[in-house]
VOPAGU-2260 file (C-alpha; in pm, 1 decimal, decimal comma):
REM VOPAGU-2260
SITE   aa  ch    i         X         Y         Z
SITE  MET   A    0    5735,5   -6111,0    7567,0
SITE  LEU   A    1    5804,9   -6469,8    7668,8
SITE  LEU   A    2    5974,8   -6517,0    8002,8
SITE  GLY   A    3    6339,4   -6613,9    7990,1
SITE  ASP   A    4    6463,0   -6959,4    8086,5
SITE  GLU   A    5    6599,8   -6818,7    8413,5
SITE  PHE   A    6    6238,6   -6780,3    8530,8
SITE  LYS   A    7    6138,2   -7132,1    8428,4
SITE  THR   A    8    6243,3   -7319,5    8740,1
SITE  MET   A    9    5944,6   -7548,6    8795,8
SITE  LYS   A   10    5878,1   -7896,6    8660,9
SITE  THR   A   11    5540,1   -7857,7    8489,9
SITE  LYS   A   12    5335,6   -8176,3    8466,4
SITE  ILE   A   13    5154,9   -8210,1    8132,5
SITE  VAL   A   14    4860,9   -8448,4    8118,0
SITE  THR   A   15    4636,4   -8534,7    7825,0
SITE  ILE   A   16    4266,1   -8593,3    7892,5
SITE  ASP   A   17    3994,9   -8677,3    7640,6
SITE  SER   A   18    3736,7   -8401,1    7680,5
SITE  ASN   A   19    3459,1   -8627,2    7554,3
SITE  ASN   A   20    3548,8   -8939,8    7747,8
SITE  PHE   A   21    3718,7   -8903,3    8083,9
SITE  LYS   A   22    3667,8   -9009,7    8442,8
SITE  PRO   A   23    3656,4   -8756,7    8729,4
SITE  ASP   A   24    3951,1   -8934,5    8893,0
SITE  GLU   A   25    4171,1   -8813,3    8606,3
SITE  LEU   A   26    4134,8   -8461,9    8748,3
SITE  LYS   A   27    4208,6   -8558,4    9108,6
SITE  GLU   A   28    4569,8   -8435,4    9105,9
SITE  ALA   A   29    4480,0   -8109,5    8932,1
SITE  ALA   A   30    4204,0   -8043,8    9184,9
SITE  GLU   A   31    4447,6   -8104,3    9470,4
SITE  ILE   A   32    4696,2   -7857,2    9320,4
SITE  LEU   A   33    4424,9   -7590,8    9315,4
SITE  ARG   A   34    4325,5   -7662,2    9675,7
SITE  LYS   A   35    4689,7   -7626,0    9783,6
SITE  GLY   A   36    4727,7   -7287,2    9612,7
SITE  GLY   A   37    4898,4   -7399,8    9293,0
SITE  LEU   A   38    4841,0   -7315,8    8926,5
SITE  VAL   A   39    4671,7   -7538,7    8667,8
SITE  ALA   A   40    4609,9   -7453,3    8301,8
SITE  PHE   A   41    4297,9   -7618,8    8161,4
SITE  PRO   A   42    4077,7   -7606,1    7851,3
SITE  THR   A   43    3749,4   -7418,5    7834,9
SITE  GLU   A   44    3508,0   -7375,3    7545,5
SITE  THR   A   45    3652,8   -7025,2    7481,6
SITE  VAL   A   46    4032,2   -7041,9    7533,5
SITE  TYR   A   47    4264,3   -7217,6    7779,7
SITE  GLY   A   48    4251,9   -7074,7    8131,4
SITE  LEU   A   49    4518,1   -7045,5    8401,6
SITE  GLY   A   50    4346,9   -7144,2    8724,6
SITE  ALA   A   51    4408,4   -7083,5    9094,7
SITE  ASP   A   52    4197,0   -7061,2    9409,6
SITE  GLY   A   53    4015,5   -6730,0    9366,8
SITE  GLN   A   54    3965,3   -6685,9    9741,0
SITE  ASN   A   55    4335,4   -6736,1    9818,6
SITE  PRO   A   56    4524,9   -6405,7    9775,6
SITE  ASP   A   57    4859,8   -6583,2    9750,5
SITE  ALA   A   58    4727,9   -6812,6    9476,7
SITE  SER   A   59    4584,2   -6519,8    9282,1
SITE  GLY   A   60    4918,1   -6347,3    9314,9
SITE  LYS   A   61    5084,9   -6645,0    9149,5
SITE  ILE   A   62    4863,2   -6595,7    8842,7
SITE  TYR   A   63    4975,8   -6236,0    8802,4
SITE  ALA   A   64    5339,9   -6334,8    8848,2
SITE  ALA   A   65    5325,8   -6627,7    8604,4
SITE  LYS   A   66    5160,6   -6419,9    8332,4
SITE  GLY   A   67    5344,6   -6094,5    8397,5
SITE  ARG   A   68    4996,6   -5945,6    8426,1
SITE  PRO   A   69    4931,7   -5590,8    8558,6
SITE  SER   A   70    4789,3   -5613,8    8910,9
SITE  ASP   A   71    4493,7   -5385,7    8829,9
SITE  ASN   A   72    4367,8   -5618,6    8555,3
SITE  PRO   A   73    4086,2   -5818,1    8723,4
SITE  LEU   A   74    4053,2   -6196,0    8706,2
SITE  ILE   A   75    3738,9   -6393,0    8621,7
SITE  VAL   A   76    3616,5   -6631,0    8891,6
SITE  HIS   A   77    3486,8   -6960,4    8752,6
SITE  ILE   A   78    3213,2   -7151,3    8933,5
SITE  ALA   A   79    3025,2   -7479,3    8889,2
SITE  ASP   A   80    2701,4   -7400,8    9074,5
SITE  LEU   A   81    2461,8   -7104,8    9068,6
SITE  LYS   A   82    2452,8   -7118,7    9448,7
SITE  ALA   A   83    2802,2   -6968,5    9441,6
SITE  LEU   A   84    2649,6   -6631,8    9352,2
SITE  LYS   A   85    2510,6   -6602,1    9705,4
SITE  GLU   A   86    2860,7   -6633,5    9848,9
SITE  LEU   A   87    3058,5   -6429,9    9596,4
SITE  THR   A   88    2823,7   -6136,4    9531,8
SITE  ALA   A   89    2692,1   -5861,4    9756,9
SITE  ILE   A   90    2370,9   -5861,6    9556,4
SITE  CYS   A   91    2251,7   -6050,2    9249,3
SITE  PRO   A   92    2032,2   -5823,9    9034,4
SITE  GLU   A   93    1734,0   -5984,0    8865,6
SITE  LYS   A   94    1878,7   -5924,2    8518,7
SITE  GLY   A   95    2200,8   -6091,1    8625,6
SITE  ARG   A   96    2008,0   -6393,2    8749,9
SITE  GLN   A   97    1814,2   -6411,7    8422,5
SITE  LEU   A   98    2131,4   -6402,6    8213,1
SITE  ALA   A   99    2299,5   -6665,2    8429,6
SITE  GLU   A  100    2003,1   -6897,9    8397,1
SITE  ALA   A  101    1986,2   -6842,4    8021,6
SITE  PHE   A  102    2353,1   -6876,7    7926,6
SITE  TRP   A  103    2531,7   -7071,6    8202,9
SITE  PRO   A  104    2715,1   -7297,8    8164,8
SITE  GLY   A  105    2855,0   -7108,7    7867,1
SITE  PRO   A  106    3076,2   -6830,5    7728,0
SITE  LEU   A  107    2926,7   -6541,8    7926,1
SITE  THR   A  108    3092,4   -6357,2    8216,2
SITE  LEU   A  109    2881,4   -6139,6    8445,6
SITE  ILE   A  110    3009,0   -5859,7    8667,3
SITE  PHE   A  111    2848,7   -5815,6    9009,9
SITE  ASN   A  112    2923,0   -5614,1    9321,5
SITE  LYS   A  113    3150,0   -5846,2    9516,9
SITE  SER   A  114    3102,6   -5985,9    9865,0
SITE  SER   A  115    3367,3   -5965,1   10135,8
SITE  LYS   A  116    3461,3   -6326,8   10058,3
SITE  VAL   A  117    3626,8   -6224,4    9732,0
SITE  PRO   A  118    3973,5   -6075,8    9793,2
SITE  TYR   A  119    4079,3   -5756,7    9618,1
SITE  SER   A  120    4382,3   -5944,0    9488,5
SITE  THR   A  121    4142,6   -6133,3    9261,2
SITE  THR   A  122    3937,4   -5832,7    9148,3
SITE  GLY   A  123    4229,6   -5604,7    9067,6
SITE  GLY   A  124    4134,7   -5380,5    9359,6
SITE  LEU   A  125    3777,2   -5332,3    9238,8
SITE  ASN   A  126    3457,1   -5365,9    9440,6
SITE  THR   A  127    3312,6   -5578,8    9160,3
SITE  VAL   A  128    3377,3   -5940,5    9068,2
SITE  ALA   A  129    3361,0   -6109,5    8727,0
SITE  ILE   A  130    3200,8   -6457,3    8737,5
SITE  ARG   A  131    3154,0   -6729,2    8477,0
SITE  MET   A  132    3037,8   -7091,0    8470,1
SITE  PRO   A  133    3221,6   -7269,9    8185,5
SITE  ALA   A  134    3050,7   -7530,5    7970,3
SITE  HIS   A  135    3362,7   -7730,1    7883,0
SITE  PRO   A  136    3338,3   -8070,2    8057,5
SITE  ILE   A  137    3697,4   -8068,7    8187,9
SITE  ALA   A  138    3674,7   -7711,6    8316,9
SITE  TYR   A  139    3337,8   -7771,3    8480,5
SITE  GLU   A  140    3442,4   -8095,5    8650,8
SITE  LEU   A  141    3776,4   -7952,4    8765,8
SITE  ILE   A  142    3603,2   -7661,4    8937,1
SITE  ARG   A  143    3337,3   -7883,7    9089,5
SITE  SER   A  144    3577,5   -8145,9    9219,0
SITE  SER   A  145    3834,5   -7897,0    9351,0
SITE  GLY   A  146    3579,0   -7740,7    9581,7
SITE  VAL   A  147    3723,8   -7391,5    9520,6
SITE  TYR   A  148    3615,6   -7099,0    9309,9
SITE  VAL   A  149    3874,5   -7086,5    9033,1
SITE  ALA   A  150    4016,0   -6750,9    8924,7
SITE  ALA   A  151    4132,6   -6803,5    8567,1
SITE  PRO   A  152    4248,6   -6557,6    8302,4
SITE  SER   A  153    4376,3   -6690,0    7970,1
SITE  ALA   A  154    4676,5   -6922,3    8010,1
SITE  ASN   A  155    4935,9   -6717,5    7826,0
SITE  VAL   A  156    5203,8   -6461,9    7899,9
SITE  SER   A  157    5028,8   -6125,3    7931,6
SITE  GLY   A  158    4993,9   -5945,0    7600,4
SITE  ARG   A  159    5045,1   -6255,6    7385,1
SITE  PRO   A  160    4771,7   -6414,7    7170,1
SITE  SER   A  161    4536,7   -6618,3    7386,6
SITE  PRO   A  162    4592,3   -6996,6    7382,0
SITE  THR   A  163    4345,3   -7219,1    7199,7
SITE  LYS   A  164    4564,3   -7532,0    7223,7
SITE  ALA   A  165    4772,1   -7684,5    7501,7
SITE  ALA   A  166    5078,4   -7635,1    7279,2
SITE  HIS   A  167    5027,9   -7259,2    7308,8
SITE  VAL   A  168    5019,6   -7285,9    7689,6
SITE  ILE   A  169    5331,8   -7501,5    7689,1
SITE  GLU   A  170    5510,8   -7244,0    7474,5
SITE  ASP   A  171    5434,8   -6964,8    7721,4
SITE  LEU   A  172    5412,0   -7125,1    8065,4
SITE  ASN   A  173    5599,8   -7457,9    8069,6
SITE  GLY   A  174    5838,1   -7447,7    8367,2
SITE  ILE   A  175    5638,9   -7170,1    8536,2
SITE  ILE   A  176    5317,5   -7339,5    8654,3
SITE  ASP   A  177    5235,3   -7671,3    8823,7
SITE  MET   A  178    5023,8   -7847,0    8560,5
SITE  ILE   A  179    4889,6   -7814,1    8206,7
SITE  ILE   A  180    4586,3   -8020,5    8105,9
SITE  ASP   A  181    4573,7   -8092,4    7732,6
SITE  GLY   A  182    4207,2   -8133,7    7644,9
SITE  GLY   A  183    4229,6   -8056,7    7274,0
SITE  LYS   A  184    4152,5   -7738,9    7083,6
SITE  ALA   A  185    3911,0   -7483,7    7229,8
SITE  ASP   A  186    3583,1   -7478,9    7037,6
SITE  ILE   A  187    3507,5   -7104,7    7017,4
SITE  GLY   A  188    3856,0   -6956,6    7018,5
SITE  LEU   A  189    3760,8   -6614,7    7162,1
SITE  GLU   A  190    3719,8   -6522,1    7527,4
SITE  SER   A  191    3375,6   -6493,1    7684,2
SITE  THR   A  192    3138,7   -6200,9    7643,7
SITE  ILE   A  193    3150,4   -5980,9    7955,3
SITE  VAL   A  194    2838,7   -5799,0    8077,4
SITE  ASP   A  195    2826,1   -5560,2    8373,1
SITE  VAL   A  196    2495,6   -5609,2    8554,9
SITE  THR   A  197    2569,8   -5362,0    8835,6
SITE  THR   A  198    2422,6   -5073,8    8635,4
SITE  GLU   A  199    2054,4   -5001,8    8566,5
SITE  VAL   A  200    2110,2   -5077,1    8198,1
SITE  PRO   A  201    2358,5   -5367,9    8174,0
SITE  ALA   A  202    2669,2   -5290,1    7970,4
SITE  ILE   A  203    2883,3   -5510,1    7745,8
SITE  LEU   A  204    3247,1   -5465,9    7845,1
SITE  ARG   A  205    3386,3   -5726,3    7604,8
SITE  PRO   A  206    3202,4   -5869,5    7301,2
SITE  GLY   A  207    3212,0   -6242,3    7239,5
SITE  TYR   A  208    3014,5   -6542,6    7120,2
SITE  ILE   A  209    2707,4   -6430,8    7319,3
SITE  THR   A  210    2596,1   -6125,4    7120,2
SITE  ALA   A  211    2402,3   -5813,9    7222,4
SITE  GLU   A  212    2101,1   -5943,0    7029,5
SITE  MET   A  213    2104,4   -6268,7    7225,9
SITE  ILE   A  214    2130,9   -6080,3    7555,1
SITE  GLU   A  215    1849,8   -5839,4    7467,6
SITE  GLN   A  216    1619,2   -6132,3    7397,8
SITE  ILE   A  217    1651,9   -6220,6    7768,7
SITE  ILE   A  218    1667,4   -5887,5    7954,5
SITE  GLY   A  219    1580,3   -5612,7    7707,7
SITE  LYS   A  220    1806,5   -5313,3    7647,3
SITE  VAL   A  221    2182,7   -5352,6    7684,3
SITE  GLU   A  222    2451,4   -5092,6    7613,6
SITE  TYR   A  223    2815,6   -5107,6    7507,4
SITE  ASP   A  224    3078,9   -4957,4    7732,9
SITE  LYS   A  225    3249,6   -4674,5    7542,0
SITE  ALA   A  226    3584,6   -4855,0    7571,3
SITE  VAL   A  227    3448,2   -5143,1    7360,7
SITE  LEU   A  228    3364,4   -4929,8    7059,4
SITE  THR   A  229    3669,7   -4702,6    7063,2
SITE  ARG   A  230    3920,0   -4717,8    6778,1
SITE  VAL   A  231    4187,8   -4539,7    6984,9
SITE  GLN   A  232    4385,4   -4684,2    7276,0
SITE  ASP   A  233    4301,0   -4506,5    7603,0
SITE  PHE   A  234    4544,5   -4563,3    7890,0
SITE  ASN   A  235    4315,2   -4369,3    8126,2
SITE  ILE   A  236    4054,4   -4647,8    8119,8
SITE  LYS   A  237    4013,6   -4815,3    8458,0
SITE  PRO   A  238    3980,8   -5183,9    8362,8
SITE  LYS   A  239    3651,1   -5307,0    8506,9
SITE  ALA   A  240    3695,1   -5629,1    8311,4
SITE  PRO   A  241    3989,5   -5821,7    8164,6
SITE  GLY   A  242    4126,1   -5678,2    7841,4
SITE  MET   A  243    3976,5   -5328,4    7865,5
SITE  LYS   A  244    4293,3   -5124,1    7917,2
SITE  TYR   A  245    4609,3   -5299,1    7807,0
SITE  LYS   A  246    4740,8   -5417,4    7471,5
SITE  HIS   A  247    4642,3   -5781,5    7432,8
SITE  TYR   A  248    4671,4   -6073,4    7196,3
SITE  ALA   A  249    4971,0   -5921,8    7016,5
SITE  PRO   A  250    5200,6   -6121,7    6787,6
SITE  LYS   A  251    5572,1   -6046,4    6784,2
SITE  GLY   A  252    5547,8   -5889,3    6439,1
SITE  ASP   A  253    5394,4   -5547,5    6372,8
SITE  LEU   A  254    5023,7   -5602,0    6296,5
SITE  THR   A  255    4816,0   -5361,1    6083,9
SITE  ILE   A  256    4446,1   -5384,1    5994,4
SITE  TYR   A  257    4332,4   -5268,4    5650,3
SITE  GLU   A  258    3973,1   -5148,5    5628,6
SITE  GLY   A  259    3767,0   -5067,2    5319,4
SITE  ASN   A  260    3605,7   -5242,3    5024,6
SITE  SER   A  261    3754,2   -5580,7    4943,2
SITE  LYS   A  262    3932,0   -5487,6    4620,4
SITE  SER   A  263    4093,1   -5177,9    4772,4
SITE  VAL   A  264    4209,0   -5372,3    5078,8
SITE  VAL   A  265    4366,4   -5647,7    4868,3
SITE  ARG   A  266    4540,4   -5392,6    4648,3
SITE  ALA   A  267    4674,8   -5195,8    4947,4
SITE  ILE   A  268    4799,6   -5503,9    5131,0
SITE  ASN   A  269    4973,7   -5638,9    4821,2
SITE  LYS   A  270    5143,7   -5301,7    4772,2
SITE  ILE   A  271    5274,2   -5265,0    5128,9
SITE  ALA   A  272    5374,3   -5631,9    5141,8
SITE  GLU   A  273    5586,1   -5594,8    4827,1
SITE  GLU   A  274    5753,3   -5281,8    4968,0
SITE  LYS   A  275    5846,8   -5457,1    5292,7
SITE  LEU   A  276    5967,9   -5770,7    5114,1
SITE  LEU   A  277    6195,5   -5564,2    4889,4
SITE  THR   A  278    6363,4   -5417,1    5197,3
SITE  GLY   A  279    6434,0   -5760,8    5341,0
SITE  TYR   A  280    6151,1   -5806,2    5588,7
SITE  LYS   A  281    5942,5   -6119,7    5630,7
SITE  VAL   A  282    5573,4   -6043,1    5572,2
SITE  GLY   A  283    5257,3   -6225,8    5676,5
SITE  ILE   A  284    4913,9   -6169,3    5523,4
SITE  ILE   A  285    4579,6   -6274,3    5672,8
SITE  GLY   A  286    4306,8   -6325,1    5413,9
SITE  THR   A  287    3986,9   -6527,2    5396,7
SITE  ASP   A  288    3878,8   -6819,4    5181,7
SITE  GLU   A  289    3718,3   -6562,1    4954,8
SITE  THR   A  290    4030,5   -6346,2    4905,0
SITE  VAL   A  291    4340,1   -6553,4    4979,5
SITE  SER   A  292    4408,3   -6633,1    4611,7
SITE  TYR   A  293    4448,5   -6260,3    4538,4
SITE  TYR   A  294    4753,8   -6221,8    4761,1
SITE  HIS   A  295    5068,3   -6305,7    4569,6
SITE  LYS   A  296    5369,5   -6255,0    4797,3
SITE  GLY   A  297    5473,2   -6316,7    5156,7
SITE  ILE   A  298    5339,3   -6579,0    5396,9
SITE  VAL   A  299    4970,4   -6590,4    5309,2
SITE  LYS   A  300    4719,6   -6762,4    5537,5
SITE  THR   A  301    4343,7   -6792,8    5528,5
SITE  ILE   A  302    4172,8   -6730,6    5860,5
SITE  GLY   A  303    3840,5   -6884,4    5752,5
SITE  THR   A  304    3533,7   -6790,7    5552,6
SITE  ARG   A  305    3313,7   -6484,1    5587,1
SITE  LYS   A  306    3018,1   -6715,7    5528,9
SITE  ASP   A  307    3082,4   -6862,7    5875,0
SITE  GLU   A  308    3234,8   -6616,8    6122,3
SITE  SER   A  309    3297,7   -6892,8    6375,4
SITE  THR   A  310    3577,3   -7023,2    6149,5
SITE  ILE   A  311    3746,1   -6683,4    6171,8
SITE  ALA   A  312    3700,5   -6655,1    6547,5
SITE  GLY   A  313    3834,0   -7004,2    6601,5
SITE  SER   A  314    4149,8   -6939,4    6397,6
SITE  LEU   A  315    4246,3   -6585,3    6500,7
SITE  PHE   A  316    4482,2   -6648,6    6791,5
SITE  GLU   A  317    4626,8   -6963,3    6637,7
SITE  ILE   A  318    4713,9   -6785,1    6313,3
SITE  LEU   A  319    4886,3   -6500,6    6500,8
SITE  ARG   A  320    5099,9   -6755,2    6683,3
SITE  GLU   A  321    5181,9   -6928,6    6354,8
SITE  PHE   A  322    5321,4   -6603,2    6218,0
SITE  ASP   A  323    5534,6   -6575,2    6530,8
SITE  SER   A  324    5680,3   -6921,2    6475,1
SITE  GLU   A  325    5754,1   -6830,8    6112,8
SITE  GLY   A  326    5926,6   -6507,3    6208,5
SITE  ALA   A  327    5697,8   -6254,7    6040,0
SITE  ASP   A  328    5823,1   -5898,9    6094,9
SITE  TYR   A  329    5506,0   -5739,3    5958,3
SITE  ILE   A  330    5153,9   -5881,3    5944,4
SITE  TYR   A  331    4868,5   -5731,9    5741,6
SITE  THR   A  332    4507,3   -5834,4    5781,9
SITE  GLU   A  333    4164,8   -5757,1    5644,3
SITE  SER   A  334    3905,3   -5620,5    5888,0
SITE  PHE   A  335    3603,1   -5813,6    6014,9
SITE  GLU   A  336    3337,1   -5570,2    6127,5
SITE  ASN   A  337    2969,4   -5639,4    6176,9
SITE  LYS   A  338    2717,3   -5657,3    6460,9
SITE  GLN   A  339    2748,6   -6028,8    6521,1
SITE  LEU   A  340    3065,1   -6228,9    6595,4
SITE  GLY   A  341    3269,1   -5999,0    6372,2
SITE  GLN   A  342    3248,8   -5732,4    6641,1
SITE  ALA   A  343    3422,1   -5964,9    6887,8
SITE  ILE   A  344    3684,8   -6054,8    6627,8
SITE  MET   A  345    3759,2   -5687,6    6559,9
SITE  ASN   A  346    3776,1   -5613,2    6932,7
SITE  ARG   A  347    4061,5   -5864,8    6962,6
SITE  LEU   A  348    4230,7   -5758,0    6638,2
SITE  LEU   A  349    4230,4   -5391,1    6737,2
SITE  LYS   A  350    4405,5   -5467,8    7064,7
SITE  ALA   A  351    4649,6   -5704,5    6896,0
SITE  ALA   A  352    4735,9   -5431,8    6644,6
SITE  GLY   A  353    4762,2   -5158,7    6906,1
SITE  TYR   A  354    4470,0   -4990,0    6724,4
SITE  HIS   A  355    4678,4   -4950,1    6406,0
SITE  ILE   A  356    4421,1   -4925,4    6124,9
SITE  GLU   A  357    4470,8   -4814,3    5766,5
SITE  LYS   A  358    4151,4   -4705,0    5588,2
SITE  VAL   A  359    4161,1   -4754,1    5210,6
């Protein structure tokens, strides 16, 4: 739910910066806001992040308040130098070091046992800390120049689709935070892969662009946390990483995933869409380049092509927000399940749909 206007009491400064051609001085004001305990939304290669000083409990508290985020949902701390691991972690396992060296800067978050220098207000009360070094030039330079370790979840109201454009951040957080940096559209469009390296066999807590196969090429065996693979919402899960427990990424309309062979899915979605339209509801349908021509009624959108999963990943959150702006009461989507990027896409879709799946 978006916050009401009565909560939007701040004048948010919105600045546009060319991600491919900017000078460090353009980030001077944003860096100063972070040092003083304020909030800055900025682009990363995954989605837009909402940043604050991760070692300042008051600043971290502002993130939770601005997003309406549950206080036990941990934040990811963003760094710009591998040396930060010595300060932020109690111990850096060898496999964690290997993954950091292989994939940082990049869309991989690692979970370590935290040091005393990381406040519990940042870790959601956990003794572990999630750390990432972003590859996006604006994000990297902002962290480096600010001189602080930047705690940054996605820059949206909690539960809403993650923001892949500054316009999405403005929609949710304008008037609530100090600054929004518009650096263009996020490249990947899905949040980082999260790997827990505190266990003997590292575990994937959230799938993303960095796949299990890529990780195993560096460190050998990796497991999936049982919460990642579940098809049923479990409120008893203690969230060791962002997005493990609560409903996330949800559009305003009721979202349902249809799973089965392509012809059966198309037939089932067309049938339910027609039923809802006849009763006066506005219906949205998510298809692919391969199937979109088979849907005949409602607001039909293609999310990308199955020949290139990155097109689907990059469009997911944006398309959910588009249905919101068009007032869709019900949204029906095909499933996207495989062992590569499709697994990350389905992880987000399942949470957005509240695990509502129809098998056909």
